[in-house]
C-alpha positions in Angstrom: 130.7 93.5 228.7 128.6 91.7 226.0 127.5 88.0 226.7 128.6 86.8 222.9 130.6 88.4 220.3 130.3 87.4 216.9 133.0 88.0 214.2 133.2 87.2 210.5 135.9 87.7 208.2 138.7 86.1 211.1 141.0 85.1 208.3 142.3 82.4 211.2 144.7 79.8 210.2 145.7 76.8 212.3 148.6 78.5 213.8 147.3 81.5 214.8 144.2 80.0 217.0 146.1 79.7 220.2 146.9 83.4 220.3 143.6 84.7 219.0 141.9 84.7 222.9 139.8 87.5 224.5 140.0 87.0 228.4 137.0 85.8 229.9 135.5 84.1 227.0 135.8 81.2 225.2 136.0 80.8 221.4 134.5 78.8 218.8 135.1 79.2 214.9 134.7 78.1 211.4 137.7 78.6 209.4 137.7 79.7 205.9 139.6 77.3 203.0 140.4 80.7 201.2 142.4 83.7 202.4 139.1 85.6 203.2 136.2 84.6 205.3 135.9 82.4 208.5 133.7 83.3 211.4 134.1 82.9 215.5 131.9 83.6 218.2 133.5 84.7 221.7 131.4 83.8 224.6 131.3 84.3 228.3 133.0 81.6 230.4 130.0 81.2 232.8 127.7 80.3 229.8 127.1 76.9 229.0 126.7 76.1 225.3 127.4 73.5 222.7 127.9 73.5 219.1 124.9 72.6 216.9 126.3 71.0 213.4 122.7 70.1 212.5 121.6 74.1 211.5 124.6 74.3 209.3 124.4 76.3 205.4 125.9 73.7 203.8 126.8 75.6 200.7 130.4 76.5 198.9 131.1 80.0 199.9 129.6 80.0 203.3 131.1 79.4 206.5 128.8 79.3 209.2 128.6 78.4 213.1 125.9 77.5 215.7 125.9 77.2 219.4 122.6 76.4 221.6 122.3 77.7 224.9 120.2 76.1 227.8 118.9 78.8 230.3 117.4 78.3 234.0 113.9 78.1 232.8 114.2 75.2 230.9 114.1 77.4 227.6 116.8 77.7 224.9 118.0 79.7 222.6 120.1 79.5 219.4 123.0 81.9 217.9 124.3 81.4 214.1 127.4 83.9 212.8 127.4 83.6 208.9 129.7 85.0 206.4 128.8 84.6 203.0 131.4 84.9 200.4 130.5 87.9 197.8 130.5 85.6 194.5 128.7 82.6 196.2 125.6 81.2 194.8 123.0 83.4 195.7 120.1 80.9 195.0 121.8 78.0 196.6 122.5 79.9 199.8 119.2 81.3 200.1 117.5 77.7 199.6 120.0 76.5 202.1 119.4 79.1 204.7 115.7 78.6 204.1 116.1 74.9 205.0 118.1 75.8 208.6 115.2 78.5 209.6 112.9 75.7 208.9 114.7 73.7 211.3 115.4 76.4 213.7 111.2 77.1 213.5 110.4 73.7 214.4 111.8 73.8 217.8 110.8 76.2 220.7 113.7 77.8 220.7 114.5 81.7 220.2 117.5 82.2 217.7 119.5 84.8 216.3 121.4 84.7 213.0 124.0 87.4 212.5 126.7 88.2 210.0 127.9 89.7 207.1 125.8 88.0 204.2 126.8 90.3 201.5 123.2 91.0 200.1 122.0 94.6 200.2 119.1 94.8 201.7 118.8 98.8 200.5 118.0 96.8 197.1 114.8 95.4 198.1 112.9 97.6 195.4 115.8 97.3 192.8 116.6 93.5 192.7 114.2 90.7 192.6 116.4 88.6 194.6 116.6 90.7 197.6 112.8 91.1 197.4 112.5 87.4 197.5 115.1 86.9 200.0 113.6 89.2 202.4 110.2 87.7 202.3 111.4 84.2 202.5 112.5 85.4 206.2 109.4 87.3 206.8 107.6 83.7 205.8 109.2 82.5 208.9 108.3 85.8 211.2 111.6 86.7 211.4 112.8 90.3 212.5 115.3 91.9 210.5 118.0 94.3 211.9 119.2 96.9 211.6 117.2 99.4 208.4 120.3 101.3 208.2 123.4 101.1 206.1 126.5 98.7 207.8 129.1 99.4 205.2 129.9 103.1 204.2 132.6 104.4 201.9 133.5 107.5 200.4 131.3 106.1 197.0 128.8 103.5 198.4 126.5 102.7 201.2 125.4 99.1 201.5 123.2 97.2 204.6 124.9 93.7 203.9 125.2 93.1 207.7 122.4 91.7 209.3 120.5 90.2 212.4 117.5 87.9 212.3 115.5 86.8 214.9 112.0 85.2 216.2 112.2 87.0 219.6 109.4 89.7 219.6 110.1 91.0 222.9 109.4 94.2 223.9 112.8 94.5 225.8 114.8 93.8 222.2 117.0 96.4 221.1 119.3 97.1 218.7 121.6 99.6 217.5 124.7 100.1 214.9 128.0 102.1 216.2 129.1 104.4 213.6 132.7 104.0 214.1 135.7 103.5 211.6 137.2 100.7 214.0 136.6 98.4 210.6 135.3 99.0 207.1 131.8 97.6 208.4 129.8 99.1 211.6 129.4 97.2 214.6 126.0 95.9 215.0 124.6 94.7 218.5 121.6 93.5 219.9 120.0 93.2 223.8 117.6 90.6 224.6 117.9 90.9 228.6 120.3 89.3 230.8 121.2 85.6 229.9 121.3 83.2 233.0 123.0 79.7 232.3 121.4 76.9 234.2 125.1 75.7 235.5 125.6 79.1 236.9 122.6 80.8 238.6 124.4 81.8 241.7 125.9 84.8 239.9 125.3 87.7 242.6 125.1 90.9 240.4 123.0 92.1 237.6 122.6 95.6 235.5 120.2 98.0 236.7 118.8 99.8 233.7 116.8 102.0 235.7 118.4 105.3 234.4 119.8 103.9 231.1 119.6 105.8 228.0 120.5 104.5 224.9 121.3 108.1 223.3 123.5 109.1 226.0 125.3 105.5 226.0 125.9 105.9 222.3 126.9 109.6 222.7 129.8 108.5 225.8 130.8 105.0 223.2 131.3 107.1 220.3 133.5 109.9 222.3 135.6 107.5 223.9 136.1 105.4 220.7 137.3 108.5 219.0 139.8 109.1 221.8 141.4 105.9 222.1 140.7 103.9 219.0 140.6 106.1 216.1 144.4 107.8 217.4 145.4 104.3 217.5 144.1 102.4 214.3 147.1 102.7 212.1 149.6 102.0 214.7 148.6 99.4 216.9 147.6 95.6 215.6 144.0 94.8 215.0 143.8 92.4 218.1 145.0 94.9 220.4 142.8 97.4 219.0 140.0 95.0 220.0 140.9 94.4 223.4 140.8 97.8 223.8 137.5 98.4 222.2 135.9 95.5 224.6 137.5 97.4 227.7 136.2 100.9 226.8 132.9 99.3 226.0 132.5 97.8 229.2 133.6 101.0 231.1 130.9 103.4 229.2 128.4 100.2 230.0 129.4 100.3 233.9 128.6 104.2 233.7 125.0 104.2 232.2 124.1 100.5 233.3 126.3 99.4 236.6 126.8 96.3 238.3 124.5 95.9 241.3 125.3 93.3 244.1 122.1 91.3 244.5 121.1 90.5 248.3 120.5 86.9 249.1 116.8 87.5 249.3 117.0 89.2 245.6 119.2 86.0 244.5 116.3 83.7 245.8 113.7 85.9 243.8 115.6 85.8 240.8 116.2 82.2 240.8 112.7 81.4 241.2 111.5 83.9 238.7 113.8 82.4 236.5 112.6 78.9 237.0 109.3 79.9 235.8 
């Protein structure tokens, strides 16, 4: 199961929030004042975090949410999810995002910023505004994922869903799930195992010894076609999302099974995480 799941265009209202849950996860959200937009983050119950409002992008037509996590080795990382409404002020958004990344860069934290930005990075060579936007991100040393379209229709292909990070680790992996579960392709990023300092006694770990990304994606796409596509128009979106998480976990368990750690391995893992 993913440690953290970010969603945009949640369109949640106060009366809906208590029914919008995912077993095993806590939820944080930022609603939209309109009938579109809104963001949410689902976080595994075992992870300790706090909401950090100091990173908020304060501009009209933008919902965003920021969580800070503390790990065993005293390092911290921040995750932000952003939804920028298509018709919001482009320049003001860029200026406010610039200020937020400046704040993040002034800390020692790794950060991951994801969401639907409604800025088509495929127009880098055509639109000076997009070029300036990308240069701003690169000026902070951000890595930008992915490099391929995330929203494809019969008439267009756009790259409007992005992930930005300052994590230069060789272990970092990212991929797109090409599936019509929604009109945007889901994005995934793997940055290694997350261990909460308040829950370091976890006794299992996924083994990646025989993990092959292509085989994993092939099996995932096959099971999505079998269990999601056939129910796409007859099952509520909330139920489809639960099915998606269950199927994702089943494929992940096949390719990266959980291994129970011995007491010696637990001790070594705890010492290593403390540095």
